[in-house]
Backbone as CSV, one residue per row, in Angstrom:
resi,resn,N_x,N_y,N_z,CA_x,CA_y,CA_z,C_x,C_y,C_z
1,UNK,3.669,-0.057,-23.042,2.217,0.091,-22.988,1.670,-0.600,-21.766
2,UNK,2.247,-1.764,-21.369,1.744,-2.448,-20.217,1.993,-1.643,-18.925
3,UNK,3.159,-0.960,-18.923,3.493,-0.159,-17.741,2.465,0.974,-17.560
4,UNK,2.121,1.591,-18.686,1.131,2.649,-18.642,-0.222,2.212,-18.161
5,UNK,-0.585,0.993,-18.631,-1.848,0.355,-18.240,-1.841,0.122,-16.720
6,UNK,-0.800,-0.408,-16.229,-0.625,-0.670,-14.777,-0.739,0.621,-13.979
7,UNK,-0.062,1.653,-14.500,-0.081,2.958,-13.754,-1.528,3.525,-13.801
8,UNK,-2.279,3.357,-14.813,-3.661,3.827,-14.895,-4.551,3.080,-13.909
9,UNK,-4.393,1.753,-13.929,-5.134,0.899,-13.020,-4.802,1.201,-11.541
10,UNK,-3.480,1.453,-11.273,-3.079,1.766,-9.971,-3.686,3.115,-9.531
11,UNK,-3.603,4.113,-10.310,-4.215,5.435,-10.049,-5.646,5.307,-9.732
12,UNK,-6.377,4.523,-10.516,-7.784,4.350,-10.277,-8.058,3.626,-8.908
13,UNK,-7.231,2.625,-8.643,-7.345,1.943,-7.339,-7.131,2.909,-6.169
14,UNK,-6.157,3.778,-6.281,-5.848,4.762,-5.252,-7.060,5.707,-5.056
15,UNK,-7.687,6.100,-6.219,-8.794,7.008,-6.132,-9.925,6.352,-5.313
16,UNK,-10.181,4.983,-5.628,-11.268,4.219,-4.900,-10.877,4.152,-3.434
17,UNK,-9.587,3.880,-3.157,-9.203,3.749,-1.750,-9.413,5.046,-0.957
18,UNK,-9.261,6.171,-1.623,-9.324,7.425,-0.942,-10.852,7.684,-0.558
19,UNK,-11.705,6.990,-1.143,-13.119,7.163,-0.738,-13.560,6.271,0.384
20,UNK,-12.658,5.313,0.766,-13.017,4.386,1.849,-12.573,5.066,3.191
21,UNK,-13.347,4.655,4.216,-13.040,5.171,5.586,-12.194,4.180,6.279
22,UNK,-11.375,4.636,7.221,-10.577,3.704,8.012,-11.469,2.746,8.786
23,UNK,-12.611,3.261,9.239,-13.478,2.464,10.090,-14.069,1.234,9.226
24,UNK,-14.063,1.363,7.872,-14.667,0.332,7.093,-13.677,-0.791,6.754
25,UNK,-12.383,-0.559,7.098,-11.316,-1.530,6.784,-10.638,-2.112,8.032
26,UNK,-10.516,-3.433,8.079,-9.764,-3.946,9.259,-8.338,-3.431,9.213
27,UNK,-7.731,-3.386,10.382,-6.386,-2.770,10.520,-5.312,-3.535,9.699
28,UNK,-5.472,-4.814,9.590,-4.489,-5.599,8.807,-4.581,-5.256,7.364
29,UNK,-5.808,-4.967,6.886,-5.879,-4.539,5.404,-5.344,-3.133,5.253
30,UNK,-5.639,-2.238,6.209,-5.008,-0.971,6.177,-3.481,-0.980,6.034
31,UNK,-2.910,-1.792,6.895,-1.470,-1.964,6.859,-0.939,-2.464,5.535
32,UNK,-1.603,-3.482,4.997,-1.144,-4.038,3.719,-1.309,-3.005,2.650
33,UNK,-2.416,-2.279,2.610,-2.625,-1.235,1.582,-1.532,-0.206,1.743
34,UNK,-1.193,0.178,2.972,-0.185,1.216,3.186,1.108,0.725,2.645
35,UNK,1.482,-0.519,3.003,2.791,-1.085,2.592,2.912,-1.151,1.062
36,UNK,1.856,-1.657,0.401,1.907,-1.794,-1.023,1.969,-0.399,-1.717
37,UNK,1.191,0.526,-1.139,1.290,1.888,-1.692,2.637,2.494,-1.570
38,UNK,3.227,2.334,-0.421,4.586,2.958,-0.181,5.541,2.305,-1.120
39,UNK,5.538,0.958,-1.203,6.518,0.238,-2.053,6.233,0.654,-3.518
40,UNK,5.024,0.790,-3.947,4.738,1.152,-5.293,5.112,2.584,-5.628
41,UNK,5.083,3.473,-4.684,5.341,4.905,-4.971,6.767,5.350,-4.548
42,UNK,7.341,4.724,-3.544,8.673,5.116,-3.050,9.716,4.050,-3.210
43,UNK,9.355,2.833,-3.477,10.375,1.789,-3.586,10.657,1.185,-2.153
44,UNK,11.786,0.580,-2.007,12.217,-0.147,-0.806,12.253,0.737,0.363
45,UNK,11.740,0.236,1.446,11.657,0.988,2.759,13.106,1.094,3.332
46,UNK,13.356,2.229,3.899,14.606,2.447,4.646,14.244,2.751,6.018
47,UNK,14.732,1.997,6.980,14.388,2.133,8.412,15.059,3.380,8.939
48,UNK,14.304,4.237,9.558,14.855,5.449,10.115,13.977,5.805,11.405
49,UNK,14.469,5.402,12.529,13.803,5.675,13.804,14.012,7.166,14.151
50,UNK,12.901,7.854,14.239,13.027,9.287,14.592,12.760,9.483,16.043
51,UNK,12.955,10.680,16.532,12.651,11.038,17.899,11.178,10.887,18.240
52,UNK,10.353,11.055,17.217,8.918,10.970,17.425,8.371,9.559,17.170
53,UNK,9.129,8.593,17.584,8.756,7.207,17.462,7.461,6.911,18.164
54,UNK,6.537,6.294,17.405,5.326,5.825,18.097,4.999,4.406,17.536
55,UNK,4.099,3.742,18.281,3.813,2.349,17.883,3.107,2.272,16.550
56,UNK,2.284,3.192,16.243,1.542,3.203,14.950,2.568,3.283,13.742
57,UNK,3.501,4.135,13.859,4.548,4.281,12.851,5.413,3.034,12.720
58,UNK,5.618,2.366,13.883,6.425,1.143,13.882,5.694,0.061,13.124
59,UNK,4.395,-0.066,13.350,3.585,-1.071,12.573,3.624,-0.751,11.085
60,UNK,3.462,0.501,10.719,3.428,0.858,9.296,4.782,0.546,8.657
61,UNK,5.857,0.961,9.374,7.215,0.753,8.835,7.472,-0.760,8.719
62,UNK,7.050,-1.529,9.680,7.241,-3.018,9.682,6.543,-3.613,8.456
63,UNK,5.291,-3.206,8.222,4.548,-3.779,7.175,5.223,-3.437,5.834
64,UNK,5.737,-2.255,5.706,6.426,-1.861,4.479,7.703,-2.704,4.265
65,UNK,8.487,-2.783,5.355,9.761,-3.558,5.273,9.538,-5.002,4.892
66,UNK,8.397,-5.596,5.326,8.161,-7.005,5.084,7.947,-7.240,3.614
67,UNK,7.585,-6.244,2.792,7.362,-6.455,1.384,8.416,-5.735,0.541
68,UNK,9.453,-5.264,1.182,10.499,-4.455,0.461,11.236,-5.285,-0.616
69,UNK,11.046,-6.593,-0.592,11.677,-7.421,-1.651,10.864,-7.343,-2.959
70,UNK,9.705,-6.801,-2.899,8.810,-6.716,-4.137,9.236,-5.610,-5.041
71,UNK,8.975,-5.807,-6.286,9.205,-4.712,-7.306,8.127,-3.778,-7.167
72,UNK,8.313,-2.587,-7.698,7.224,-1.543,-7.709,6.006,-2.062,-8.490
73,UNK,6.194,-2.764,-9.564,5.078,-3.288,-10.372,4.292,-4.306,-9.543
74,UNK,5.025,-5.222,-8.823,4.351,-6.191,-8.011,3.522,-5.550,-6.880
75,UNK,4.073,-4.491,-6.299,3.356,-3.822,-5.231,2.064,-3.194,-5.828
76,UNK,2.111,-2.556,-7.021,0.998,-1.942,-7.634,-0.064,-3.041,-7.899
77,UNK,0.354,-4.143,-8.365,-0.620,-5.260,-8.686,-1.278,-5.686,-7.435
78,UNK,-0.494,-5.908,-6.312,-1.093,-6.356,-5.105,-2.063,-5.297,-4.549
79,UNK,-1.730,-4.040,-4.628,-2.616,-2.950,-4.144,-3.937,-3.010,-4.930
80,UNK,-3.854,-3.102,-6.292,-5.021,-3.152,-7.097,-5.858,-4.390,-6.782
81,UNK,-5.236,-5.514,-6.513,-5.993,-6.715,-6.209,-6.773,-6.576,-4.931
82,UNK,-6.120,-5.973,-3.894,-6.854,-5.775,-2.610,-8.089,-4.859,-2.808
83,UNK,-7.826,-3.739,-3.487,-8.942,-2.764,-3.696,-10.059,-3.438,-4.494
84,UNK,-9.729,-4.166,-5.530,-10.723,-4.881,-6.328,-11.488,-5.883,-5.442
85,UNK,-10.797,-6.601,-4.561,-11.508,-7.561,-3.687,-12.391,-6.888,-2.778
86,UNK,-12.065,-5.665,-2.305,-12.882,-4.931,-1.380,-14.124,-4.372,-1.974
87,UNK,-13.971,-3.993,-3.228,-15.091,-3.353,-3.936,-16.033,-4.369,-4.568
88,UNK,-15.616,-5.595,-4.715,-16.456,-6.587,-5.320,-17.408,-7.271,-4.350
89,UNK,-17.269,-6.917,-3.074,-18.088,-7.508,-2.009,-19.486,-6.922,-1.999
């Protein structure tokens, strides 16, 4: 039951995040949201440098790898917490 509640809260937070513009969020917050979302939906990051390497992708991959020790549930909770803090302002 708790897992289902977490999944519902996470889905709602993702919906809220999709209504936000990139211009309204500082880049560090965007990176944290990206990392928590990827960890929550895909699990641990696997580094794979492609031929189309660019700096933006490097920052995103680095942010994800920094939290790769987290469980999927922890990542969901952190994502929800950031979204809630942004919407309560």
